C-alpha positions as CSV (number, residue, x, y, z in Angstrom):
1,M,44.0,78.8,-3.3
2,M,42.0,77.1,-5.3
3,K,38.0,78.7,-6.1
4,S,35.3,76.1,-5.2
5,I,31.5,75.9,-6.2
6,L,29.3,74.0,-4.1
7,L,26.5,72.3,-6.5
8,V,23.6,71.5,-5.2
9,G,19.6,70.5,-6.4
10,Q,18.0,67.6,-7.9
11,S,19.2,64.8,-10.6
12,N,19.9,67.5,-13.2
13,M,22.0,68.6,-11.4
14,A,23.5,65.6,-10.2
15,G,23.2,63.6,-13.3
16,R,21.3,61.2,-15.3
17,G,22.9,61.7,-19.0
18,F,24.4,58.9,-20.3
19,I,28.7,59.3,-20.1
20,Q,29.1,56.7,-23.4
21,D,26.7,59.7,-25.2
22,V,29.2,63.0,-25.1
23,P,33.2,63.3,-24.9
24,G,35.0,62.5,-21.1
25,L,35.5,66.1,-19.9
26,R,39.0,66.2,-18.4
27,H,41.0,69.0,-17.3
28,E,44.1,68.7,-14.6
29,R,42.7,72.4,-13.3
30,V,39.0,70.3,-12.1
31,K,39.1,68.3,-9.2
32,M,36.0,67.1,-7.4
33,L,35.8,67.0,-3.1
34,R,35.3,63.0,-2.9
35,N,35.7,60.9,0.2
36,G,37.0,64.0,1.8
37,R,39.8,65.0,-0.8
38,W,40.3,66.9,-4.0
39,Q,40.6,64.3,-7.0
40,M,40.6,64.6,-10.2
41,M,37.1,65.2,-11.7
42,A,35.4,62.6,-13.4
43,E,32.1,61.6,-14.4
44,P,29.3,60.9,-12.6
45,I,30.5,63.8,-9.9
46,H,28.0,62.6,-7.7
47,F,27.1,59.7,-6.8
48,D,23.3,59.9,-5.3
49,R,22.0,57.1,-7.3
50,E,22.9,54.1,-9.2
51,V,22.1,55.5,-12.6
52,A,24.2,58.5,-11.3
53,G,24.9,60.0,-15.1
54,V,26.6,63.2,-16.8
55,G,25.6,66.4,-15.7
56,P,25.9,70.1,-16.3
57,A,28.7,70.4,-14.0
58,A,32.0,69.3,-15.6
59,S,31.1,71.3,-18.6
60,F,30.9,74.6,-16.3
61,A,33.7,73.9,-14.9
62,A,35.9,73.3,-18.6
63,A,34.3,77.3,-19.5
64,W,35.1,78.7,-15.9
65,V,38.8,77.2,-16.1
66,Q,39.1,78.0,-19.5
67,A,37.8,81.4,-18.6
68,H,40.5,81.8,-15.4
69,P,43.4,80.5,-17.1
70,D,45.4,81.0,-13.6
71,E,43.0,79.4,-11.4
72,E,42.0,75.5,-10.0
73,L,38.2,75.1,-9.3
74,G,36.9,72.8,-7.1
75,L,33.6,71.0,-7.2
76,I,31.7,70.3,-3.6
77,P,28.9,67.4,-4.9
78,C,26.2,67.9,-3.4
79,A,22.6,67.4,-5.2
80,E,20.5,64.6,-4.3
81,G,18.2,63.0,-7.3
82,G,14.3,63.4,-7.0
83,S,14.8,66.1,-4.2
84,T,12.1,69.0,-3.3
85,I,12.7,73.0,-2.3
86,D,11.2,71.2,1.3
87,E,13.8,69.0,1.3
88,W,16.5,72.0,0.8
89,A,15.0,74.0,4.0
90,S,17.8,75.0,6.4
91,D,17.4,72.4,9.1
92,E,16.9,69.5,6.8
93,L,19.6,66.6,6.2
94,L,20.2,67.8,2.9
95,M,21.1,71.4,3.3
96,R,22.9,70.7,6.5
97,H,25.0,68.0,4.7
98,A,25.9,70.8,1.9
99,I,27.1,73.0,4.1
100,T,29.3,70.3,6.1
101,E,30.8,69.5,3.0
102,A,31.2,73.7,1.6
103,K,33.0,74.6,5.3
104,F,35.2,71.3,4.5
105,A,36.0,72.3,1.4
106,Q,36.7,75.9,2.8
107,E,40.1,74.9,4.4
108,S,41.6,74.6,1.6
109,S,39.6,76.4,-1.4
110,E,37.9,80.2,-1.6
111,L,33.7,78.8,-2.2
112,I,33.1,81.6,-4.8
113,G,30.0,80.1,-5.8
114,V,26.3,77.5,-5.8
115,L,25.6,75.8,-8.7
116,W,21.1,75.1,-8.5
117,H,19.5,73.2,-10.5
118,Q,16.3,72.3,-8.7
119,G,12.4,72.8,-9.5
120,E,11.2,69.5,-11.3
121,S,10.1,68.0,-7.9
122,D,8.0,71.0,-6.9
123,S,6.2,71.8,-10.4
124,L,3.2,69.6,-9.5
125,N,0.6,70.3,-6.9
126,G,0.3,74.0,-6.9
127,G,4.7,73.9,-5.4
128,Y,5.3,76.1,-8.1
129,Q,3.0,78.9,-6.2
130,T,5.3,78.9,-3.1
131,Y,9.3,78.2,-5.3
132,A,10.1,81.7,-5.5
133,A,9.7,82.6,-1.6
134,K,11.4,78.9,-0.4
135,L,14.0,79.5,-3.3
136,T,15.3,82.7,-1.6
137,A,15.0,81.4,2.1
138,V,17.2,78.5,0.4
139,F,20.1,81.3,-0.9
140,N,19.9,83.6,2.6
141,H,20.7,80.1,4.3
142,L,23.2,79.7,2.5
143,R,24.9,83.2,2.5
144,A,24.9,82.6,6.2
145,A,26.4,79.7,7.0
146,L,28.9,79.8,4.5
147,G,29.9,83.7,4.6
148,N,27.5,86.0,2.9
149,L,28.5,85.3,-0.6
150,I,27.3,87.0,-3.2
151,Y,26.3,85.0,-5.7
152,Q,24.6,86.2,-9.6
153,S,21.8,84.3,-10.7
154,L,21.4,82.7,-13.9
155,R,18.2,80.9,-15.4
156,V,18.6,78.0,-17.0
157,N,15.8,76.0,-18.9
158,C,16.2,72.6,-19.2
159,Q,14.8,71.9,-23.3
160,P,11.6,69.7,-24.3
161,F,12.9,66.1,-26.1
């Protein structure tokens, strides 16, 4: 059975990089969920904004299938540019949508994890002070809703320009 990864967060996950500035990443064993079907992955993976572009998901997927040569990987794009951590709370629209998409994907794949890249929208006005507790709540809710997945955490920082 194909493995799958839920992609959530804000614009850094959704992708705003210029497609023409990077070599295309296509792989026959990497799919993306679009309009209720698994399709070959192609950038932009997310269509949350007109300015959708390249994000981290394709390079992650390429590395993952290289490390797992007998597996296929499906990407479940649910990131929303500009979203705050509060918009990912358990009863909010973005969380409900992500869970719905992930459960749909679980009908034909094994959900093995979540890629989360979010936080810039919460860096101002003291939002960072409650971020850790809210992020813990987000992941606890995802675990409960999607089958108590065990996630490994990887911290990623954006590099200054």
